[in-house]
C-alpha positions in Angstrom: 17.4 -16.5 -17.0 16.0 -15.8 -20.7 14.4 -19.4 -20.7 12.6 -18.4 -17.5 11.3 -15.0 -18.7 8.9 -16.7 -20.9 7.9 -19.5 -18.5 5.2 -17.0 -16.7 3.1 -15.1 -18.8 0.7 -14.0 -15.9 0.1 -14.0 -12.2 -3.1 -15.4 -10.7 -3.9 -14.1 -7.3 -6.7 -15.5 -5.1 -9.0 -13.1 -3.5 -8.1 -14.3 0.0 -4.3 -13.4 -0.7 -5.4 -10.1 -2.0 -7.4 -9.2 1.0 -4.5 -10.2 3.3 -2.2 -8.0 1.5 -4.7 -5.0 1.3 -5.3 -5.3 5.2 -1.7 -5.5 6.1 -0.7 -2.8 4.0 -3.3 -0.2 5.0 -2.7 -1.4 8.8 1.0 -0.4 8.5 0.1 2.8 6.4 -2.6 4.1 9.1 -0.4 3.1 12.1 3.2 4.1 11.7 3.4 5.0 7.8 6.1 2.3 7.4 6.5 0.2 4.4 4.4 -3.3 4.5 6.4 -6.4 3.3 5.5 -9.9 3.3 5.9 -13.3 1.5 3.7 -14.6 -1.3 2.9 -18.5 -1.2 1.6 -20.5 -4.1 2.7 -22.5 -7.0 3.7 -22.6 -10.7 1.2 -24.2 -12.9 2.0 -24.2 -16.8 2.5 -20.6 -17.9 1.0 -18.9 -14.8 2.1 -18.2 -11.4 -0.7 -18.9 -8.7 -0.5 -16.8 -5.4 -2.8 -18.7 -2.9 -1.7 -17.3 0.4 0.6 -14.8 2.0 1.9 -13.7 5.4 3.6 -10.5 6.7 7.2 -10.1 7.5 7.8 -9.3 11.1 8.7 -5.6 12.0 12.5 -4.9 12.4 13.5 -6.5 15.5 17.1 -7.4 16.6 16.0 -10.2 18.7 14.1 -12.1 15.9 15.7 -13.9 13.1 13.6 -13.1 9.9 14.7 -16.0 7.9 13.8 -18.5 10.8 10.5 -16.6 11.3 9.6 -17.5 7.4 10.6 -21.0 7.7 8.6 -21.3 10.9 5.6 -19.9 9.1 5.9 -22.2 6.1 6.3 -25.3 8.3 3.0 -24.3 10.3 1.3 -23.7 6.9 2.2 -27.2 5.5 0.9 -28.8 8.6 -2.5 -27.4 7.9 -2.4 -28.6 4.3 -1.9 -24.9 2.9 0.3 -24.0 -0.3 3.8 -23.3 1.4 6.0 -22.8 -1.3 7.7 -19.4 -1.5 7.0 -17.8 -4.9 7.9 -14.0 -4.2 6.9 -11.1 -1.9 4.9 -8.1 -1.9 5.5 -4.5 -0.8 3.0 -1.5 -0.2 3.8 1.9 -2.1 2.8 5.4 -1.7 1.2 7.0 -4.9 3.5 4.7 -7.1 6.7 5.6 -5.0 8.1 1.9 -5.0 11.3 1.8 -7.1 14.5 1.9 -5.1 17.9 0.2 -4.8 16.7 -1.8 -1.8 13.9 -3.1 -3.8 15.9 -4.0 -6.8 18.5 -6.0 -4.6 15.8 -7.7 -2.8 14.2 -8.9 -6.0 17.7 -9.8 -7.3 18.2 -12.2 -4.5 14.7 -13.6 -4.8 14.9 -14.2 -8.5 18.3 -15.7 -8.4 17.2 -18.2 -5.6 13.5 -18.9 -6.8 13.4 -18.2 -10.5 9.9 -17.9 -10.9 9.5 -15.2 -8.0 7.7 -11.9 -8.5 7.3 -8.8 -6.5 3.8 -7.5 -6.1 3.2 -3.8 -5.4 0.3 -2.5 -3.8 -0.6 1.1 -3.8 -2.2 2.3 -0.6 -3.0 5.8 -1.1 -4.5 5.3 -4.7 -6.4 2.3 -3.5 -7.8 4.3 -0.6 -9.3 6.8 -3.1 -11.0 4.1 -5.2 -8.5 2.9 -7.6 -7.1 -0.6 -7.0 -3.6 -0.7 -7.8 -1.9 -4.1 -7.7 0.9 -4.7 -10.1 3.4 -7.7 -10.2 7.1 -7.1 -11.5 10.2 -9.2 -12.4 13.8 -8.1 -13.1 14.9 -8.2 -16.6 18.0 -10.2 -17.6 19.9 -7.1 -18.1 19.2 -6.0 -14.5 20.2 -9.4 -13.1 23.4 -9.3 -15.1 24.0 -5.7 -13.7 23.5 -6.7 -10.0 25.7 -9.9 -10.6 28.5 -7.9 -12.0 28.1 -5.2 -9.4 29.5 -2.7 -12.0 27.6 0.6 -12.2 29.8 2.6 -14.4 28.4 4.4 -17.5 30.6 1.9 -19.6 29.1 -1.2 -18.0 25.5 -0.1 -18.4 26.1 0.9 -21.9 27.6 -2.5 -22.7 24.5 -4.3 -20.9 22.2 -1.9 -23.1 20.1 -1.3 -20.0 18.2 2.0 -19.2 15.5 2.8 -16.7 12.8 1.5 -18.9 14.6 -2.0 -19.1 14.8 -2.6 -15.2 11.6 -4.4 -14.7 9.1 -6.3 -16.6 5.5 -5.9 -15.6 3.6 -9.3 -15.4 -0.3 -9.0 -15.8 -2.0 -9.9 -12.7 -5.5 -11.4 -12.4 -7.4 -11.8 -9.3 -9.4 -15.1 -9.0 -12.4 -15.9 -6.7 -14.2 -19.1 -5.8 -17.7 -19.5 -7.5 -19.3 -18.9 -4.1 -17.4 -15.6 -3.5 -18.7 -14.6 -7.0 -22.3 -15.3 -6.1 -22.1 -13.6 -2.9 -20.6 -10.5 -4.6 -23.3 -10.6 -7.2 -26.0 -10.6 -4.2 -24.1 -7.7 -2.4 -24.1 -5.5 -5.6 -28.1 -5.9 -6.0 -28.4 -5.0 -2.4 -26.3 -1.8 -2.7 -28.5 1.2 -4.0 -27.4 2.7 -7.3 -26.2 6.4 -7.2 -27.4 7.0 -10.7 -24.3 8.7 -12.0 -23.8 11.4 -9.2 -20.1 10.4 -8.7 -19.1 11.3 -12.3 -18.0 14.7 -11.6 -16.5 13.8 -8.3 -12.9 15.4 -7.8 -11.5 12.7 -5.7 -8.7 12.0 -8.2 -7.3 15.6 -7.4 -5.5 14.6 -4.0 -4.1 11.6 -5.8 -2.8 13.8 -8.6 -1.5 16.4 -6.3 0.6 13.7 -4.2 2.0 12.3 -7.5 2.9 15.6 -8.8 4.7 16.6 -5.6 6.6 13.1 -5.7 7.3 13.8 -9.4 9.1 17.2 -8.7 10.9 15.8 -5.9 12.3 13.0 -8.2 12.9 15.5 -11.1 15.2 17.7 -8.6 17.0 14.5 -7.3 17.8 13.6 -10.9 19.0 17.2 -11.7 21.4 16.8 -8.6 22.7 13.5 -10.1 23.3 15.3 -13.2 25.1 18.2 -11.6 27.4 15.5 -9.8 28.1 13.7 -13.3 28.9 17.0 -15.0 31.1 18.0 -12.4 32.9 14.6 -12.8 33.3 15.0 -16.5 34.6 18.7 -16.1 37.4 17.1 -13.7 38.2 14.3 -16.2 38.7 16.9 -18.9 40.9 19.2 -16.7 43.0 16.1 -15.7 43.5 15.4 -19.3 44.5 18.9 -20.1 47.0 18.8 -17.2 48.4 15.3 -18.3 49.0 16.7 -21.8 50.8 19.8 -20.6 53.1 17.5 -18.2 53.9 15.2 -21.1 54.7 18.1 -23.5 56.8 19.6 -20.7 58.7 16.5 -20.1 59.3 15.9 -23.8 60.7 19.5 -24.3 63.1 19.0 -21.2 64.2 15.8 -22.7 65.0 17.4 -26.1 67.0 20.1 -24.4 68.9 17.6 -22.3 69.4 15.5 -25.6 71.1 18.8 -27.3 73.4 18.9 -24.0 74.4 15.4 -24.4 72.6 14.6 -21.0 70.7 11.5 -20.3 66.9 11.7 -20.4 64.8 12.3 -17.4 63.4 8.9 -16.1 60.2 7.7 -17.1 57.4 8.1 -14.8 53.9 6.4 -14.5 51.6 9.1 -15.6 48.6 7.4 -13.8 50.5 7.7 -10.4 51.0 11.3 -11.0 47.3 11.9 -12.2 45.3 9.4 -10.2 42.0 8.9 -12.2 38.9 10.3 -10.5 36.2 7.9 -9.1 33.3 7.5 -11.6 30.1 8.1 -9.7 27.8 5.2 -9.8 25.0 5.5 -12.3 22.6 3.1 -10.7 20.8 5.8 -8.5 20.1 8.2 -11.4 19.0 5.1 -13.2 16.3 4.2 -10.4 15.4 7.8 -10.2 14.8 8.2 -13.9 12.5 4.9 -13.6 10.7 6.5 -10.9 10.0 9.5 -12.8 8.7 7.4 -15.9 6.4 5.6 -13.3 4.9 8.8 -11.9 4.4 10.1 -15.6 2.4 6.8 -16.6 0.3 7.2 -13.4 -0.2 10.9 -13.8 -1.4 10.8 -17.6 -4.9 9.2 -17.1 -5.6 11.4 -14.0 -4.6 14.3 -16.0 -7.0 13.8 -18.5 -10.1 13.1 -15.9 -9.4 15.8 -13.8 -8.9 18.4 -16.7 -12.2 17.3 -18.1 -13.9 17.5 -14.7 -12.7 21.1 -14.0 -14.0 22.4 -17.5 -17.2 20.9 -17.1 -18.0 21.9 -13.5 -18.3 25.6 -14.2 -20.5 25.1 -17.1 -23.1 23.2 -15.0 
């Protein structure tokens, strides 16, 4: 895996593929508020991953085989001479709320079968407010090793030296348009009248900031609950160790008394059978929640500066 990490330095996405992703994500968001997902098609050229096309995954239907559907779509695209190589997948997000265990597992399966694959995250709510948010991610070697071993105990995570900040690597993404498209966009920009700076004090960022703060509060509460669970586990372990020590001391005293009476010592018993170790709570969920909090904090930071500056400037005008 480490050799392939340096193979891709950035992702180049065609404007047509971006428009398809945007259209599908907004349709799902407005119709049934479900997460939109789809396949990315393209090819690897030198140090860049080119995404030239995409198609949506079918909605959850027990009568349809999703794998067969994807293969059939790629066969049809190949017939019309369109890039049909699978290079990853995309998913919609709501104010940065995309990090989950299912996403990590899906990307693990993609990256272990298709080494160059990426997951592209499109934020529908932020983009609807005028802030295009399109990001590409890959799993780190530590995250792949964690999912390969399926051991989420604190000791395993410590040995892998993995934390919430080392789950994903963000790959720079560049949108590419054809020269004809660039000419058309230049002509359209000249036809659109200028607003002469009337939008500088627009507080449209407030709704995005409010949504992210609410999501951040929910994740902090969730992380607090996970911390309470782990603290309870540690208290149980300490109490069990104390009980085990008392039992051993009591057994040693009884054997010394029996030895003074020339009686045989009590038979040895397996301490672990008498005191069964408590199950260690898996740490992957707190890891994901901490990563989500970090993502929200990074997204909130620029909006806070903008919103506070606008709020202080508005009363003075």
